C-alpha positions as CSV (number, residue, x, y, z in Angstrom):
1,X,-22.8,-25.0,21.4
2,X,-26.3,-26.3,21.2
3,X,-27.4,-24.6,24.5
4,X,-26.5,-21.2,23.0
5,X,-24.3,-20.3,26.0
6,X,-21.2,-18.2,25.2
7,X,-18.1,-20.5,24.9
8,X,-15.4,-18.2,26.3
9,X,-13.0,-21.1,27.0
10,X,-13.3,-22.5,23.5
11,X,-12.0,-19.3,22.0
12,X,-8.9,-19.4,24.1
13,X,-7.4,-22.3,22.1
14,X,-5.3,-21.1,19.2
15,X,-6.1,-22.4,15.8
16,X,-9.7,-23.5,16.7
17,X,-11.6,-23.3,13.3
18,X,-15.0,-22.5,14.9
19,X,-14.1,-19.6,17.2
20,X,-17.1,-17.8,18.5
21,X,-15.6,-14.7,20.0
22,X,-14.8,-11.4,18.4
23,X,-11.1,-10.7,17.8
24,X,-11.6,-7.1,18.6
25,X,-13.7,-6.9,21.8
26,X,-13.4,-10.6,22.9
27,X,-17.1,-10.9,23.3
28,X,-19.2,-13.8,22.2
29,X,-20.6,-13.5,18.7
30,X,-24.3,-14.2,18.3
31,X,-25.8,-14.3,14.8
32,X,-24.2,-12.5,11.9
33,X,-20.5,-11.5,12.0
34,X,-17.8,-10.2,9.7
35,X,-14.4,-11.3,8.5
36,X,-11.8,-8.5,8.5
37,X,-8.5,-9.7,7.0
38,X,-9.5,-13.2,8.0
39,X,-10.4,-12.3,11.6
40,X,-13.9,-13.0,12.9
41,X,-15.4,-9.7,14.1
42,X,-18.8,-8.9,15.6
43,X,-21.1,-6.5,13.8
44,X,-20.6,-3.6,16.3
45,X,-16.8,-3.8,16.0
46,X,-16.9,-4.2,12.3
47,X,-18.9,-1.0,12.0
48,X,-16.5,0.8,14.3
49,X,-13.5,-0.4,12.2
50,X,-15.2,0.7,9.0
51,X,-15.7,4.2,10.5
52,X,-12.1,4.4,11.6
53,X,-10.6,3.5,8.2
54,X,-9.2,6.8,6.8
55,X,-10.9,8.0,3.6
56,X,-8.7,8.8,0.6
57,X,-9.3,12.2,-1.0
58,X,-7.4,14.7,-3.2
59,X,-6.4,16.9,-0.2
60,X,-5.0,13.8,1.6
61,X,-3.1,12.8,-1.6
62,X,-1.7,16.3,-2.0
63,X,-0.6,16.4,1.6
64,X,1.2,13.0,1.1
65,X,2.9,14.4,-2.0
66,X,4.0,17.5,-0.1
67,X,5.5,15.4,2.6
68,X,7.1,13.3,0.0
69,X,8.7,16.3,-1.6
70,X,10.2,17.2,1.8
71,X,11.5,13.6,2.1
72,X,13.0,13.9,-1.4
73,X,14.8,17.2,-0.5
74,X,16.1,15.6,2.7
75,X,17.3,12.6,0.8
76,X,19.0,14.7,-1.9
77,X,20.7,16.8,0.8
78,X,22.0,13.6,2.5
79,X,23.2,12.2,-0.8
80,X,25.1,15.4,-1.7
81,X,26.4,16.0,1.8
82,X,27.9,12.5,1.9
83,X,29.5,12.9,-1.5
84,X,31.0,16.3,-0.7
85,X,32.1,15.3,2.8
86,X,33.8,12.1,1.8
87,X,34.6,12.7,-1.8
88,X,32.8,9.4,-2.6
89,X,29.6,8.9,-4.5
90,X,27.8,5.9,-3.0
91,X,24.8,4.6,-4.9
92,X,23.7,2.9,-1.7
93,X,22.4,6.3,-0.5
94,X,19.6,5.7,-3.0
95,X,18.2,3.1,-0.6
96,X,17.9,5.7,2.1
97,X,16.4,8.2,-0.3
98,X,13.7,5.7,-1.3
99,X,12.9,5.0,2.4
100,X,12.7,8.7,3.3
101,X,10.4,9.4,0.4
102,X,8.1,6.5,1.1
103,X,8.0,7.2,4.9
104,X,7.3,10.8,4.3
105,X,4.4,10.1,1.9
106,X,2.9,7.6,4.4
107,X,3.2,10.1,7.2
108,X,1.6,12.8,5.1
109,X,-1.3,10.7,4.0
110,X,-2.1,9.3,7.4
111,X,-1.2,5.8,6.4
112,X,-3.1,5.7,3.2
113,X,-1.5,4.3,0.0
114,X,-2.3,3.1,-3.4
115,X,-1.2,3.3,-7.0
116,X,-1.1,7.1,-7.3
117,X,0.9,7.3,-4.0
118,X,3.3,4.7,-5.4
119,X,3.8,6.6,-8.7
120,X,4.5,9.8,-6.8
121,X,7.0,7.9,-4.6
122,X,8.8,6.5,-7.7
123,X,9.0,9.9,-9.4
124,X,10.2,11.7,-6.2
125,X,12.8,9.1,-5.5
126,X,14.2,9.1,-9.0
127,X,14.2,12.9,-9.1
128,X,16.0,13.2,-5.8
129,X,18.7,10.7,-6.6
130,X,19.3,11.9,-10.2
131,X,19.4,15.6,-9.4
132,X,21.9,15.0,-6.6
133,X,24.4,14.8,-9.5
134,X,24.0,18.5,-10.2
135,X,25.4,20.1,-7.0
136,X,28.1,17.4,-6.9
137,X,29.1,18.2,-10.5
138,X,29.0,22.0,-9.8
139,X,31.2,21.5,-6.8
140,X,33.7,19.6,-8.8
141,X,33.5,22.3,-11.5
142,X,34.1,25.1,-9.1
143,X,37.1,23.3,-7.6
144,X,38.6,22.9,-11.1
145,X,38.0,26.6,-11.9
146,X,39.7,27.6,-8.6
147,X,42.7,25.5,-9.5
148,X,42.9,27.0,-12.9
149,X,42.0,30.6,-12.0
150,X,44.9,32.2,-13.9
151,X,43.9,30.4,-17.1
152,X,40.3,31.4,-16.7
153,X,41.4,35.1,-16.5
154,X,43.6,34.8,-19.5
155,X,40.9,33.3,-21.6
156,X,38.0,35.4,-20.3
157,X,38.2,37.9,-23.2
158,X,37.7,35.2,-25.8
159,X,35.1,33.2,-23.9
160,X,31.7,32.7,-25.5
161,X,28.7,34.4,-23.9
162,X,27.2,32.6,-21.0
163,X,23.7,31.2,-21.3
164,X,20.8,32.9,-19.5
165,X,19.9,31.7,-16.0
166,X,16.7,30.0,-17.1
167,X,18.6,28.2,-19.9
168,X,21.4,27.2,-17.6
169,X,19.0,25.8,-15.0
170,X,17.1,23.8,-17.6
171,X,20.4,22.5,-19.0
172,X,21.6,21.4,-15.6
173,X,18.2,19.9,-14.7
174,X,18.2,17.8,-17.9
175,X,21.8,16.6,-17.2
176,X,20.8,15.7,-13.7
177,X,17.6,13.8,-14.7
178,X,19.6,11.8,-17.2
179,X,22.6,11.3,-15.0
180,X,21.8,7.7,-14.0
181,X,21.9,6.7,-17.6
182,X,24.8,9.0,-18.6
183,X,26.8,7.1,-16.0
184,X,26.6,4.0,-18.2
185,X,29.6,5.5,-20.1
186,X,31.3,3.5,-17.4
187,X,29.3,0.3,-18.0
188,X,30.1,-1.6,-14.8
189,X,29.8,1.3,-12.3
190,X,26.8,2.8,-14.2
191,X,24.9,-0.5,-14.2
192,X,25.5,-1.1,-10.5
193,X,24.3,2.5,-9.8
194,X,21.1,1.9,-11.8
195,X,20.4,-1.4,-10.1
196,X,20.8,0.2,-6.6
197,X,18.6,3.1,-7.7
198,X,15.8,0.8,-8.8
199,X,16.1,-1.1,-5.5
200,X,15.6,2.3,-3.7
201,X,12.6,3.0,-6.0
202,X,11.2,-0.4,-5.1
203,X,11.5,0.4,-1.4
204,X,9.5,3.6,-1.9
205,X,7.0,1.7,-4.1
206,X,6.3,-1.0,-1.5
207,X,6.1,1.4,1.4
208,X,3.4,3.4,-0.3
209,X,1.3,0.5,-1.3
210,X,-1.0,1.0,1.6
211,X,-2.5,-1.5,4.0
212,X,-5.4,-3.4,2.4
213,X,-8.4,-4.1,4.6
214,X,-10.6,-6.8,3.3
215,X,-14.0,-6.8,4.9
216,X,-16.4,-9.7,4.3
217,X,-19.9,-9.8,5.6
218,X,-22.3,-9.8,7.1
219,X,-21.9,-13.6,7.3
220,X,-24.3,-16.1,8.9
221,X,-23.2,-18.7,11.4
222,X,-23.5,-21.3,8.7
223,X,-21.1,-19.4,6.4
224,X,-18.0,-18.5,8.5
225,X,-15.9,-17.9,5.4
226,X,-16.5,-16.3,2.0
227,X,-14.5,-15.6,-1.1
228,X,-12.9,-12.2,-1.7
């Protein structure tokens, strides 16, 4: 080390505390260097990595949310399709919905994440899972009406006026959004459903946290480490 000659062989040994090669280009480091997520990086590679880190912006966030909406719609369709095809309502589909929403947001943002991405992921996951109760309930309602068609015809003259379309949509949306808590009328089943839903939300939250890149430097040869 005192001669100043590059020590390529020294850097080959894992766990060596005084490594002198760049983890990116594998070239000897002379003078100042950087620490990126703990790895020793030369100045040139550090600058290149800085330039390659995607920059967050409002358009990027909106694209991530747009992709997330697509993931939420797909998750809702899977949830409803499974329920209608099997006649079963499985809360475990919430886990898949959370994954789809999180994955879609990450794809749309180009890998960026952060608090606002996480909040969007939580809201979209909850909305997708809760609103899935609406088409399922409507399907069950239509089946009941079909089975009691003759009674429906008999009582049609005395039936109360139907609400307008906008009011009906608002009513069903409200029922859907509160459905995870309305399910607590059956305490055991409702509580299990809520727990699974929150696990799905947690999946989406963690996936959209983003990868943190900690860059320390420039650091001198006498100061190979520094506090964050």
